[in-house]
C-alpha positions as CSV (number, residue, x, y, z in Angstrom):
1,M,115.0,50.0,-121.5
2,R,111.5,49.4,-119.6
3,P,109.2,51.9,-119.1
4,R,108.6,54.2,-115.9
5,Y,105.3,54.2,-114.1
6,E,105.6,57.6,-112.6
7,S,103.1,60.3,-113.6
8,P,103.7,63.7,-112.7
9,E,100.8,63.3,-110.5
10,D,103.1,60.9,-108.6
11,L,105.9,63.2,-108.4
12,K,103.4,66.0,-107.2
13,N,102.1,63.5,-104.4
14,E,105.5,62.5,-103.2
15,K,106.7,66.3,-103.0
16,E,103.7,67.2,-101.0
17,I,104.2,64.2,-98.6
18,A,108.2,65.0,-98.7
19,D,107.3,68.5,-98.0
20,F,105.1,67.6,-94.7
21,V,107.9,65.3,-93.5
22,E,110.5,68.3,-93.4
23,R,108.2,70.5,-91.6
24,K,106.9,68.1,-89.3
25,Y,110.6,66.8,-88.2
26,G,112.7,69.8,-89.2
27,I,114.8,68.0,-91.6
28,M,115.8,68.2,-95.3
29,L,114.6,65.9,-97.7
30,R,117.3,65.4,-100.8
31,K,116.1,63.4,-103.8
32,M,118.4,60.4,-104.5
33,P,119.6,59.3,-107.6
34,D,117.7,56.6,-109.3
35,R,120.8,53.8,-108.6
36,Y,120.2,54.2,-104.6
37,Y,116.5,52.7,-105.3
38,I,115.5,54.7,-101.9
39,D,113.5,58.1,-102.5
40,F,115.0,60.3,-100.3
41,M,118.3,61.1,-97.8
42,A,117.0,63.1,-94.9
43,F,119.6,65.8,-93.8
44,K,120.0,67.6,-90.6
45,D,122.6,70.2,-90.0
46,Q,123.8,68.9,-93.5
47,S,124.6,65.3,-92.1
48,A,122.8,62.2,-92.9
49,V,120.3,61.2,-90.2
50,G,118.2,58.7,-92.2
51,V,116.6,57.3,-95.7
52,V,113.1,57.6,-96.7
53,E,110.7,56.2,-99.0
54,I,107.5,57.9,-100.0
55,K,104.3,56.4,-101.6
56,R,100.7,57.6,-102.3
57,R,98.0,54.9,-102.0
58,Y,94.5,55.6,-103.2
59,R,92.5,53.8,-100.4
60,T,92.1,53.7,-96.9
61,V,94.9,52.5,-94.3
62,G,93.0,49.2,-93.5
63,K,91.8,48.1,-96.7
64,F,94.3,45.3,-96.7
65,S,96.3,44.0,-93.8
66,T,99.6,44.6,-95.2
67,L,101.3,47.1,-97.4
68,F,103.8,46.2,-100.2
69,L,107.1,47.3,-100.3
70,N,109.6,46.4,-103.3
71,L,112.3,44.0,-102.3
72,D,115.0,46.2,-103.9
73,K,113.9,49.3,-102.1
74,W,113.8,47.3,-98.7
75,T,116.9,45.7,-99.3
76,H,118.8,49.2,-100.0
77,G,117.0,51.1,-97.1
78,T,118.1,48.5,-94.6
79,K,121.5,48.4,-95.9
80,F,121.6,52.2,-94.9
81,F,120.5,51.0,-91.3
82,Y,123.1,48.3,-90.9
83,D,126.1,49.6,-92.8
84,H,125.8,53.4,-92.1
85,G,123.6,53.2,-88.9
86,L,120.8,55.3,-90.7
87,P,117.3,54.9,-89.7
88,F,114.8,53.6,-92.6
89,S,111.5,55.0,-92.8
90,F,108.6,54.3,-95.4
91,V,106.1,57.0,-95.5
92,V,102.7,56.4,-97.0
93,G,100.0,58.9,-98.0
94,F,96.4,57.1,-97.7
95,D,93.2,58.7,-98.3
96,D,92.5,58.9,-94.6
97,G,96.0,60.1,-93.3
98,I,99.7,60.0,-93.6
99,Y,101.5,57.0,-92.0
100,R,105.2,56.0,-91.4
101,Y,106.9,52.5,-90.8
102,K,110.1,52.6,-89.4
103,Y,112.5,49.7,-89.8
104,Q,113.4,48.0,-86.4
105,T,116.1,45.1,-86.3
106,E,113.7,42.5,-85.0
107,D,111.9,43.2,-88.5
108,K,114.7,41.4,-90.1
109,Q,113.4,37.7,-90.1
110,M,109.6,38.8,-89.5
111,F,108.1,40.0,-92.8
112,Q,107.3,37.9,-95.5
113,I,108.5,38.3,-98.9
114,K,106.0,37.4,-101.8
115,F,105.9,37.7,-105.4
116,A,103.5,40.4,-106.1
117,G,102.5,43.5,-108.5
118,R,100.4,44.9,-110.9
119,E,99.1,42.8,-113.7
120,D,96.9,45.3,-115.5
121,R,99.9,47.1,-117.5
122,G,100.9,43.6,-119.5
123,D,104.4,44.5,-118.1
124,P,105.8,41.1,-116.8
125,Q,108.6,43.0,-115.1
126,D,105.7,45.0,-112.9
127,M,105.6,41.9,-110.8
128,E,108.1,41.2,-108.4
129,P,109.4,40.4,-105.2
130,I,108.0,42.5,-102.3
131,V,108.1,42.7,-98.5
132,Q,104.8,42.5,-96.8
133,I,104.6,45.1,-93.8
134,P,101.6,44.6,-91.5
135,I,99.5,47.6,-91.3
136,G,99.9,47.3,-87.5
137,R,103.4,48.3,-87.8
138,L,102.3,51.9,-89.3
139,E,102.6,55.0,-87.4
140,K,99.7,57.6,-88.0
141,L,101.4,61.2,-88.5
142,E,98.7,63.1,-89.7
143,D,94.7,62.9,-90.0
144,K,93.7,63.8,-93.5
145,I,95.9,63.9,-96.5
146,E,94.4,67.4,-97.2
147,K,96.2,68.9,-94.3
148,L,99.6,68.5,-95.9
149,V,100.1,72.0,-95.8
150,V,99.4,72.7,-92.1
151,S,101.5,70.6,-89.9
152,P,101.6,73.1,-86.9
153,F,104.0,71.4,-84.4
154,I,106.7,68.8,-84.2
155,S,105.7,66.3,-81.6
156,T,108.1,63.4,-82.2
157,F,111.2,63.1,-84.5
158,L,111.1,60.7,-87.5
159,F,114.8,60.4,-86.8
160,S,117.0,59.8,-83.8
161,A,118.0,63.1,-83.0
162,S,117.0,64.7,-79.9
163,Y,118.0,68.3,-80.1
164,S,117.3,71.5,-81.8
165,R,119.6,72.6,-84.5
166,D,119.1,75.0,-87.7
167,L,118.9,73.3,-91.1
168,P,120.7,74.8,-93.8
169,Q,119.2,77.4,-96.2
170,R,117.2,76.5,-99.0
171,P,115.2,78.1,-101.5
172,S,111.5,78.5,-100.3
173,P,108.9,77.4,-102.5
174,D,106.5,79.8,-101.2
175,L,108.4,82.8,-101.5
176,P,110.1,83.0,-105.2
177,G,113.8,84.5,-104.5
178,Q,113.4,84.4,-100.8
179,V,115.0,81.6,-98.5
180,R,113.7,79.8,-95.9
181,K,115.7,78.1,-92.9
182,A,114.1,75.2,-91.3
183,T,114.2,74.5,-87.5
184,T,113.2,71.9,-85.2
185,Q,110.5,73.3,-82.6
186,Y,109.4,71.0,-79.6
């Protein structure tokens, strides 16, 4: 079995970004089992409304002209889009903000597939087919990564929902033993 390169810090960053996305869009993100390749499925009123891959990159968004996404993740995300009508988003926390790429039908033939990855680990399986997403296709969601805990108002929807409904209750990470109810505000 090959090693996993997901550190406790990676999981913490993923959770912080996921919490930000939940608050910003009034959705609930559920962690997907590894066999689905995508990090989260988004729910509103207990119905799936999208799938989301989340990453943290320790650089500014403009350092490179493209952003890499593992081809397996791309393939599975777009499969949810085409087979089930669920929007596929890739949300990335950079040093200078949180950004989102949202898959569009015209992207199917547009992006280049390359072979890339990390060579510093000495693991030949860490090099793989990737999709290069142009940085210009990213939408800025939040100015600074430090502001993850203070997203005050929802201005647009991550997914195609255009109405307000309450989400199912879930345990509050802020108040142990209590329940919070996420709602969409606009």
